C-alpha positions in Angstrom: 1.5 -1.4 1.4 1.3 1.9 1.8 -0.9 2.9 -1.5 0.3 5.9 -2.7 -1.5 8.1 -5.1 0.5 10.9 -7.4 -1.2 13.4 -9.4 0.9 14.3 -12.1 -0.1 16.9 -15.4 1.4 17.1 -18.7 1.9 15.5 -22.1 1.1 12.1 -22.0 4.2 10.9 -23.7 6.1 12.3 -20.6 4.6 10.5 -18.0 6.2 7.8 -16.7 4.3 4.2 -15.6 7.5 2.4 -14.2 6.5 1.2 -10.9 3.0 2.1 -10.7 0.4 -0.8 -10.3 -2.8 1.5 -11.2 -2.4 4.4 -13.7 -5.5 6.8 -13.8 -5.9 9.1 -17.1 -8.4 11.6 -17.4 -10.1 11.0 -21.2 -10.9 14.7 -21.6 -9.2 16.0 -24.6 -7.3 12.8 -25.8 -6.4 13.4 -29.7 -4.9 10.3 -31.5 -1.5 11.0 -30.5 -2.4 10.5 -26.8 -4.2 7.2 -27.6 -1.2 6.0 -29.5 0.9 7.0 -26.3 -1.4 5.0 -24.0 -1.2 2.1 -26.2 2.4 2.3 -25.9 2.7 2.5 -22.3 0.4 -0.6 -21.8 2.5 -2.7 -24.2 5.6 -1.1 -22.3 4.4 -2.0 -18.7 2.0 -4.9 -19.3 1.7 -5.2 -15.1 0.4 -1.8 -14.8 -3.3 -1.1 -15.0 -4.7 1.6 -17.0 -7.9 3.0 -15.7 -9.5 6.0 -17.5 -11.9 8.8 -16.6 -14.5 9.1 -19.1 -16.9 11.8 -19.8 -19.5 9.7 -21.8 -20.3 6.7 -23.9 -18.8 8.3 -27.1 -15.5 9.2 -24.9 -15.3 5.1 -23.9 -15.5 4.2 -27.7 -12.7 6.5 -28.8 -10.5 5.3 -26.1 -11.2 1.8 -26.5 -7.8 1.0 -28.6 -6.0 1.6 -25.4 -7.5 -1.2 -24.3 -8.2 0.1 -20.3 -8.6 -2.4 -17.9 -11.5 -0.1 -16.3 -13.3 3.0 -17.5 -14.8 5.4 -14.4 -17.8 7.8 -15.9 -17.8 10.9 -15.0 -18.9 12.6 -12.5 -16.2 10.5 -10.3 -18.3 8.7 -7.6 -17.1 6.3 -5.1 -19.2 3.5 -6.4 -17.6 4.0 -9.8 -14.2 4.3 -8.6 -15.0 1.1 -6.5 -16.3 -1.0 -9.2 -13.2 -0.1 -11.2 -10.7 -1.0 -8.3 -12.6 -4.0 -8.1 -11.7 -5.2 -11.8 -8.3 -3.7 -11.5 -7.5 -5.9 -7.9 -5.0 -8.1 -9.5 -2.9 -5.0 -10.7 -3.0 -3.6 -7.6 -2.4 -6.6 -5.8 0.7 -7.1 -7.6 1.8 -3.5 -6.3 1.5 -4.5 -2.9 4.8 -5.5 -0.7 4.5 -8.9 1.0 6.1 -11.1 3.4 6.7 -14.4 2.3 7.7 -16.4 5.1 7.6 -20.4 6.7 4.7 -21.4 8.6 4.8 -24.9 10.1 4.9 -27.3 7.0 4.0 -24.2 4.7 4.5 -20.8 3.4 2.3 -17.8 4.0 2.2 -14.3 2.2 1.1 -11.5 4.0 0.8 -7.8 2.5 2.9 -5.7 4.8 0.0 -3.1 5.3 -2.0 -5.8 7.2 0.7 -6.0 9.7 -0.1 -4.8 13.0 2.8 -5.9 15.1 5.0 -8.9 15.5 6.1 -10.6 18.7 9.1 -12.9 19.4 8.2 -16.4 20.5 11.4 -18.2 21.1 12.8 -18.8 17.5 9.5 -18.0 16.1 7.3 -14.8 15.8 3.9 -14.0 15.9 2.6 -11.7 13.4 -0.6 -9.9 14.6 -3.1 -8.4 12.0 -7.0 -7.8 12.0 -7.7 -11.4 11.8 -5.8 -12.3 15.2 -2.2 -14.2 15.3 0.0 -16.0 13.2 2.9 -17.7 14.2 5.6 -18.2 11.7 9.1 -20.2 11.9 11.1 -17.2 11.6 13.0 -15.1 14.5 11.9 -11.5 15.4 15.3 -10.3 14.3 15.1 -12.0 10.9 11.9 -10.7 10.3 12.8 -7.4 11.5 15.4 -7.2 8.7 12.7 -7.7 6.0 10.4 -4.9 7.4 11.0 -1.3 6.1 12.1 1.4 8.8 9.6 3.3 8.6 7.0 2.4 9.1 8.0 -0.6 11.4 10.0 0.0 14.5 11.5 -2.3 17.3 10.0 -0.9 20.4 11.9 -3.5 22.8 13.4 -6.9 22.8 9.7 -8.8 22.3 8.3 -6.2 19.8 8.2 -4.5 16.4 5.4 -2.6 15.6 3.8 -0.7 12.6 3.8 3.1 13.4 0.6 3.3 11.5 -1.1 0.9 13.9 -0.5 2.8 17.1 -3.8 4.7 18.4 -1.7 6.7 21.1 1.0 6.6 23.6 0.4 6.7 27.2 3.5 7.2 29.6 5.7 4.3 28.3 3.1 2.1 26.6 1.6 1.9 23.1 -2.0 1.2 23.0 -2.6 -0.4 19.5 -5.1 -0.3 17.3 -6.4 -3.7 18.4 -6.3 -2.4 22.0 -3.1 -4.4 22.9 -1.0 -2.8 25.3 2.9 -3.2 24.4 5.4 -1.3 26.6 8.1 0.5 25.3 11.8 0.1 26.4 12.7 3.2 28.5 15.8 3.5 26.3 13.8 3.8 23.1 10.7 5.7 24.0 12.1 8.9 22.6 12.7 7.6 19.5 9.4 5.7 19.4 7.8 9.3 20.2 9.6 11.1 17.4 9.2 8.6 14.9 5.3 8.3 15.4 5.4 12.4 15.2 7.3 12.1 11.5 4.9 9.3 10.5 1.7 11.0 11.3 3.0 14.4 9.6 4.1 12.5 6.7 0.8 10.8 6.5 -1.0 14.3 7.1 1.1 16.0 3.9 0.4 13.1 1.8 -3.4 13.2 2.7 -3.7 16.7 2.0 
């Protein structure tokens, strides 16, 4: 998953939680009308976790009718936010994009953000993540069709890689985040270089 943080300001009734896994709201200045809006939003989007940033205990009591999934005390700290995200993990998890694939005599579900690259292995594929390789009963071409492009890209006949897992390009080779070296087809090298540069620019813009 690409985890996206969208910051919006304005009247609560005009904000839309459609497609959100988590909805963070600053409790400062919330009135009864705003609380009713949050109640309606929560009822309309039960799969969206509501997190409120609270100034003090009194604020927490005032917004209780919204039935927030978590409260983050101000000033916001990493520890406070981390604790809130832990309580909302189920909502965050629902917002992830997953691969659901056959493996041996079972099926496996893998969040897309965990996949570094995939390698062809005959009629099967091997998925590489932080925990190592996992063979699935799915050809690389079939797998490729299920992967969003970008951030995934076919770099040669036997490999599809996640652009975010590339540490650097050296000559005609990719140095991956787990130190694996993957050669790039000569005809695809410029495409890979441009796609990686575009991906990194986009990430840099998102981060700030």
